[in-house]
C-alpha positions in Angstrom: 15.1 -6.6 -183.8 15.4 -10.5 -182.7 15.7 -12.2 -185.9 13.4 -15.1 -184.4 10.4 -12.8 -184.0 11.8 -11.1 -187.4 11.4 -14.3 -189.2 7.9 -14.5 -187.7 6.8 -10.9 -189.3 8.6 -11.6 -192.7 6.0 -14.9 -193.1 3.2 -12.8 -192.6 4.4 -9.9 -194.6 4.3 -12.5 -197.7 1.0 -13.4 -197.0 0.2 -10.2 -198.9 -1.9 -11.0 -202.2 0.2 -8.8 -204.7 3.3 -10.5 -205.4 5.4 -7.5 -206.2 4.4 -5.9 -203.1 5.1 -8.9 -201.0 8.7 -8.9 -201.7 8.8 -4.8 -201.2 7.2 -5.4 -197.9 10.0 -7.5 -197.0 12.8 -5.1 -198.2 11.0 -2.5 -196.4 11.0 -4.3 -193.1 14.6 -5.6 -193.1 15.9 -1.9 -194.0 13.3 -0.6 -191.2 14.1 -3.0 -188.5 18.0 -3.5 -189.1 20.2 -0.5 -188.3 23.2 -1.8 -189.8 21.3 -2.5 -193.0 22.1 0.5 -194.9 20.7 -0.4 -198.5 18.6 -3.4 -199.5 17.4 -4.8 -202.4 16.4 -7.9 -204.1 17.8 -9.0 -207.9 16.1 -11.1 -210.1 18.1 -13.5 -212.2 17.2 -13.2 -215.7 19.1 -14.9 -218.1 23.0 -14.3 -217.6 22.3 -11.2 -215.5 21.1 -9.9 -212.1 18.1 -7.2 -212.8 17.2 -5.1 -209.6 14.0 -5.4 -208.2 12.4 -3.9 -205.6 15.0 -2.0 -202.9 15.1 0.2 -200.1 17.9 3.0 -199.2 18.8 6.5 -199.2 19.7 6.6 -202.7 19.3 4.6 -205.8 22.3 2.2 -207.2 23.3 2.9 -210.3 23.8 -1.4 -210.6 20.3 -2.0 -212.0 21.9 -4.7 -214.2 24.6 -6.9 -213.3 25.9 -9.9 -215.4 26.2 -13.2 -213.5 29.3 -13.6 -212.3 30.8 -9.7 -212.0 31.1 -8.0 -208.4 30.1 -9.5 -205.4 26.3 -10.0 -206.7 27.5 -12.0 -209.7 29.5 -14.2 -207.9 27.0 -14.8 -205.3 24.7 -15.7 -208.0 27.1 -17.7 -210.0 28.5 -19.9 -207.2 25.2 -20.1 -205.2 26.6 -19.3 -202.1 26.5 -16.6 -199.6 29.2 -14.1 -200.0 30.1 -12.0 -196.7 32.5 -9.1 -197.5 34.0 -7.2 -194.0 36.0 -4.5 -195.9 34.5 -3.9 -199.6 37.9 -1.5 -199.8 39.8 -4.8 -199.8 37.6 -7.1 -202.7 38.3 -6.1 -206.0 35.2 -7.7 -207.0 33.2 -4.9 -205.3 31.3 -2.7 -207.8 31.3 0.7 -206.1 27.6 1.9 -205.3 28.0 4.2 -202.3 30.8 5.9 -201.1 29.5 5.4 -197.4 29.6 1.3 -197.9 31.9 -0.4 -195.8 30.7 -4.2 -195.9 28.1 -6.2 -198.0 26.3 -9.3 -197.7 24.8 -11.1 -200.5 22.9 -14.2 -200.1 21.1 -16.1 -203.0 17.6 -16.9 -203.4 17.2 -20.4 -204.7 14.4 -22.5 -206.1 15.2 -26.2 -206.5 18.7 -25.6 -206.1 18.6 -23.1 -209.0 19.8 -19.1 -208.1 16.7 -17.2 -209.3 17.4 -14.1 -207.4 19.5 -12.5 -204.3 19.4 -10.6 -201.3 21.8 -7.7 -201.3 22.7 -6.0 -198.0 24.7 -3.0 -197.9 26.1 -1.4 -194.3 28.1 1.6 -193.4 29.8 -0.3 -190.6 32.7 -2.5 -191.4 32.3 -6.2 -190.8 28.4 -5.7 -189.9 27.4 -8.9 -190.9 27.6 -11.6 -188.2 26.9 -15.4 -188.5 22.9 -14.8 -187.4 22.6 -12.3 -190.3 23.8 -14.9 -192.4 21.5 -18.1 -191.0 18.6 -15.4 -190.8 19.1 -14.0 -194.5 19.3 -17.3 -195.6 16.0 -18.5 -194.1 14.3 -14.9 -195.4 15.9 -16.2 -198.9 14.2 -19.3 -198.5 11.1 -17.7 -197.6 11.2 -15.4 -200.7 12.0 -18.3 -203.3 8.5 -19.1 -203.9 7.7 -15.0 -204.5 10.5 -14.3 -207.1 
C-alpha cells in the first residue's frame, strides 16, 4: 500500500467513538496492509514499564511488560527515538519473541515531548524497514498520540 493513502485511511480509523477500538483498528490496518509487517503491537508507558495494548500477529508475545530501558522497545522508550534493527541477531538488546523475526522497528509515541507509548513492528524479512517506513510510522505515532 502507498504510504500517503495509508495515512489518510488511518486518520479515518481514528474517528471511531471507542478509544481502545480506534487503536486496535490502526494496528489491524498496519498488519493487514503492509506485507513486511509480521507483528504489530502498541505498548503504553505505565510508570517505568511498557505494557502491551492492542496487537495483531500470528501469535502472542510473552513480553507483555517490558521495563523502560530494557530491550529495543525499552531503549526506544527511554531515548524517545525510533529504533530500526536490520538484523535482530546482531543486537544484544533484542528480547526474543518469535523465531521467525529478522528485523524490528520501534517508534515512540509522544505527547508534549513525553513518551506515552510506542509502535513495535517485527518482520520476518532482514532489513525490512526503510526510511519511508520510519517517516510513515512516525506520522502514525503522531496521530496516535492523542489516543494512547
